[in-house]
Structure formats: structure tokens, C-alpha cells
C-alpha positions in Angstrom: -26.6 8.4 3.5 -28.7 5.3 3.0 -27.6 1.9 1.9 -26.8 1.8 -1.9 -27.4 -1.1 -4.3 -25.1 -1.6 -7.2 -23.9 -4.3 -9.6 -20.6 -6.0 -9.0 -19.4 -8.3 -11.7 -23.0 -8.9 -12.7 -24.4 -9.5 -9.2 -26.6 -7.1 -7.3 -24.9 -6.1 -4.0 -25.5 -3.5 -1.3 -23.0 -1.2 0.4 -23.4 0.4 3.8 -23.1 4.2 4.2 -19.4 5.3 3.7 -18.4 1.8 2.5 -16.1 1.8 -0.4 -16.2 -0.4 -3.5 -13.2 -2.3 -2.1 -14.9 -3.0 1.2 -18.2 -4.0 -0.4 -16.3 -6.3 -2.8 -14.5 -8.0 0.0 -17.8 -8.7 1.8 -18.8 -10.6 -1.3 -15.6 -12.6 -1.4 -14.2 -10.6 -4.4 -10.5 -9.8 -3.8 -9.2 -6.7 -5.5 -5.4 -6.3 -5.5 -4.0 -3.5 -3.3 -0.6 -2.2 -2.2 -1.1 1.2 -0.6 -4.3 0.2 1.2 -4.2 -1.3 4.6 -7.0 -1.9 7.0 -6.6 0.5 10.0 -5.1 3.4 7.9 -6.9 6.0 5.9 -7.2 5.3 2.2 -5.2 7.5 -0.3 -5.5 5.7 -3.6 -1.7 6.1 -4.2 -0.8 2.9 -6.0 -3.8 2.6 -8.3 -3.5 -1.2 -8.3 -7.2 -1.4 -7.1 -8.6 0.3 -10.2 -12.0 -1.0 -11.2 -14.1 -0.3 -14.3 -17.4 1.5 -14.3 -19.9 0.4 -17.0 -20.9 1.7 -19.5 -18.5 4.7 -19.5 -15.4 2.6 -19.1 -14.1 5.0 -16.5 -11.5 3.5 -14.2 -11.7 4.5 -10.5 -9.7 3.4 -7.4 -11.9 0.9 -5.4 -10.2 1.9 -2.1 -11.4 5.5 -2.2 -14.6 5.4 -4.3 -18.1 5.0 -2.8 -20.5 3.1 -5.0 -23.4 5.0 -6.3 -27.0 3.7 -6.6 -27.4 1.7 -9.8 -23.6 1.8 -10.6 -22.2 -1.2 -12.5 -18.7 -2.2 -11.6 -16.3 -4.8 -13.1 -13.2 -5.8 -11.1 -11.2 -8.3 -13.2 -11.5 -7.5 -16.9 -8.6 -8.1 -19.3 -8.2 -4.4 -19.6 -7.8 -4.1 -15.8 -5.3 -7.0 -15.7 -3.2 -5.2 -18.3 -3.3 -2.0 -16.4 -2.3 -3.7 -13.1 0.6 -5.5 -14.7 1.8 -2.2 -16.2 1.5 -0.5 -12.8 3.6 -3.2 -11.3 6.2 -3.1 -14.1 6.5 0.7 -13.6 7.0 0.2 -9.8 9.8 -2.3 -10.4 11.4 -0.1 -13.0 11.3 3.1 -10.9 13.6 1.8 -8.1 16.1 -1.0 -7.6 14.0 -4.1 -6.6 16.5 -7.0 -6.7 14.4 -9.7 -5.0 17.2 -12.3 -4.6 19.1 -10.2 -2.1 16.2 -8.4 -0.4 15.4 -8.9 3.3 11.7 -9.3 2.3 12.2 -11.8 -0.5 9.3 -14.3 -0.2 7.4 -12.0 2.2 7.0 -8.9 0.0 3.6 -7.6 -1.1 5.0 -6.1 -4.3 6.6 -9.4 -5.2 3.4 -11.3 -4.3 1.2 -9.0 -6.5 3.6 -9.4 -9.4 3.2 -13.1 -9.3 -0.6 -12.9 -8.8 -1.1 -10.5 -11.7 1.0 -12.6 -14.1 3.9 -10.1 -14.5 6.8 -12.0 -16.1 9.1 -9.2 -17.1 9.5 -5.4 -17.2 9.0 -3.7 -20.5 10.3 -0.3 -19.4 13.8 1.0 -19.0 15.0 0.8 -15.4 15.8 4.2 -13.8 18.4 2.7 -11.5 18.6 5.7 -9.1 21.5 5.9 -6.7 19.8 6.2 -3.3 21.9 5.7 -0.2 20.6 3.6 2.7 19.9 5.3 6.0 21.2 2.9 8.8 21.6 5.6 11.4 18.8 4.3 13.6 19.9 1.9 16.3 17.3 -0.7 15.3 16.0 -0.1 11.8 17.2 0.6 8.3 15.6 2.7 5.5 16.4 1.6 2.0 14.8 4.0 -0.4 15.8 1.8 -3.4 12.9 -0.5 -2.5 10.3 2.2 -1.6 7.1 2.3 -3.7 5.8 5.6 -2.1 2.7 3.9 -0.8 2.8 6.2 2.2 1.8 3.5 4.7 4.7 4.5 6.9 3.6 8.2 6.8 0.1 7.3 7.7 0.7 4.9 10.5 3.2 7.2 12.1 0.7 10.1 11.9 -2.6 8.4 12.5 -1.7 5.6 14.9 1.6 6.5 16.7 0.9 10.3 16.5 4.6 11.2 15.9 4.5 12.2 12.2 8.2 11.4 11.8 7.7 10.3 8.1 6.7 12.5 5.2 7.1 12.9 1.4 9.5 15.4 0.0 9.7 16.3 -3.7 7.4 15.6 -6.6 7.1 13.1 -9.4 10.2 11.0 -10.0 12.0 13.0 -7.4 9.6 12.2 -4.6 11.2 10.6 -1.6 10.1 9.4 1.9 12.0 11.4 4.6 12.2 11.6 8.3 11.5 15.0 10.0 13.1 17.7 7.8 15.2 15.2 5.7 17.3 14.5 8.7 19.0 11.0 9.2 16.5 8.7 10.9 18.9 8.1 13.8 18.9 11.9 14.5 15.1 12.2 14.5 13.7 13.9 17.6 10.2 12.9 16.9 10.7 9.1 16.3 9.5 6.9 19.1 11.2 3.8 17.7 7.9 2.0 17.9 8.6 0.0 14.7 5.0 0.4 13.4 6.3 1.9 10.1 8.6 -1.1 9.6 5.7 -3.6 10.1 3.3 -1.9 7.6 5.9 -1.4 4.9 4.9 -3.7 2.0 8.4 -4.1 0.6 12.0 -4.2 2.0 12.2 -0.4 2.2 12.0 -0.5 6.0 13.5 -3.4 8.0 15.2 -4.6 11.2 18.9 -4.3 11.3 19.4 -7.9 12.1 17.3 -9.2 9.2 18.9 -11.3 6.5 17.9 -11.9 2.9 14.4 -13.3 2.9 14.2 -13.2 6.7 12.1 -10.1 7.3 8.5 -11.2 8.1 6.2 -8.2 8.8 3.0 -8.3 10.8 0.7 -5.4 9.8 -2.3 -7.2 11.2 -1.6 -5.4 14.5 -3.6 -2.5 13.1 -6.8 -4.7 13.0 -6.2 -5.7 16.6 -5.9 -2.0 17.6 -9.1 -1.2 15.6 -11.0 -4.0 17.4 -9.8 -2.9 20.8 -10.8 0.8 20.1 -14.2 -0.3 18.9 -14.8 -2.3 22.1 -13.8 0.7 24.2 -16.2 2.9 22.3 -19.0 0.4 22.9 -18.5 0.9 26.6 
């Protein structure tokens, strides 16, 4: 596939073969909000926070999984998109029990950061308040499903990078949950290598170190970019 030229917020830009709208926008210095997307992992378009608007149809498409077409016109920060993004964030907060003040990731949470960035000041929806027990059976880490946003980063990094495929999604819709192996306690998993990659890529306080205190869990997902760079250099040789 050849290079494609399209319009991004009124400016003509080019996209390399297999380059998504999100990647092309970043090259132009245009930041589109994301939660499920993370460089180094395959895109899935799960959170829908990166929706952009295609003119003139008004169609909304996920920037992280959509390849721009020749002549396409894309808008990234319209008032309509801002409303949609705030709504998505409000729904994520209402779905589980995100109490930031007592969370280990308070101040270092991507969900919290995006809520501030998108101007979310309150939640208009009724909180579901599910009763989801913590899994602290692992010797080093804790899984708190009350703070999970089902971004599947843990599933993808465990499968695509570590190669263990310990994590997966069980159930559908509002009953969907992240599980280890066949819904076994994390500490009893026979596939987990205790590498901690899932903890580092989790954007919220759903996965954290046992010794972390409120606001003390700082995650470093940038290790994926370092791995990508190292692999690229090996392929060159």
C-alpha cells in the first residue's frame, strides 16, 4: 500500500503504509486521548476514547485502529468529540468503584489524568457499585477488579510480550471480568511468570504491588518502547 494523503484538522498530512490515524496525528504533534492503546501492544479500540470524526459523513471511528484513506478529512477535537469523551469517562467511573483518594495510583492514574484533561467534573450516571473481591493471593501483586476498566493491556502484554497468556476476559457486557488462567486465584496460576509486566502497563490501580500505599504506585509502561527499539536493532543486523 502506498503513502496516503488526507486532511487532519484542516491540514494536509501524509500517512505511511499501515500507519493509523493516531500514529499520523502524533507525528504532526496532535495528541488524541487514549486509554487502551499503548505503544508496543497491538491496538484493539476497546476504550473508544480516541474517537475522531470523519467529514462530511460525521462518522466516528477509533483513531488507534483506523487507517486513513486517500482524501479523507478527519477532525480530532470538535465539541461533539469532547462531549463523547467526557461521557465515556463518566461511564467508566460509574461502572466500577473508582475512589481516587484511597487508590494506590492516585496522582499517577491514566483514567484520572484523562478525566482532568477532558474537563470531566462530575458523573451524571448512577454508580453500579459492584461488589468485587480483591485477589491478593499472589506473593508480590494484587488484583483489584473494582478499578479495572477492561482495557485489556494486561491481557495483551502477557500474551504478546511475555508469552504466558495468564490473563484473559471472561463474561460479556457488564459481567465481563479480567481473570487469570481459568478463573483461578492469581497466586495459584501455573502460567504466571511473576514478571510484573501486567502491573506496569495497567493504566489504573487495578493491578499493583503489595507494598504500595495510597498514591504511591508509579508505573513505568515505557519499558515496551525500549523492548521495541531493541528488537528493531536486532532485526537490522
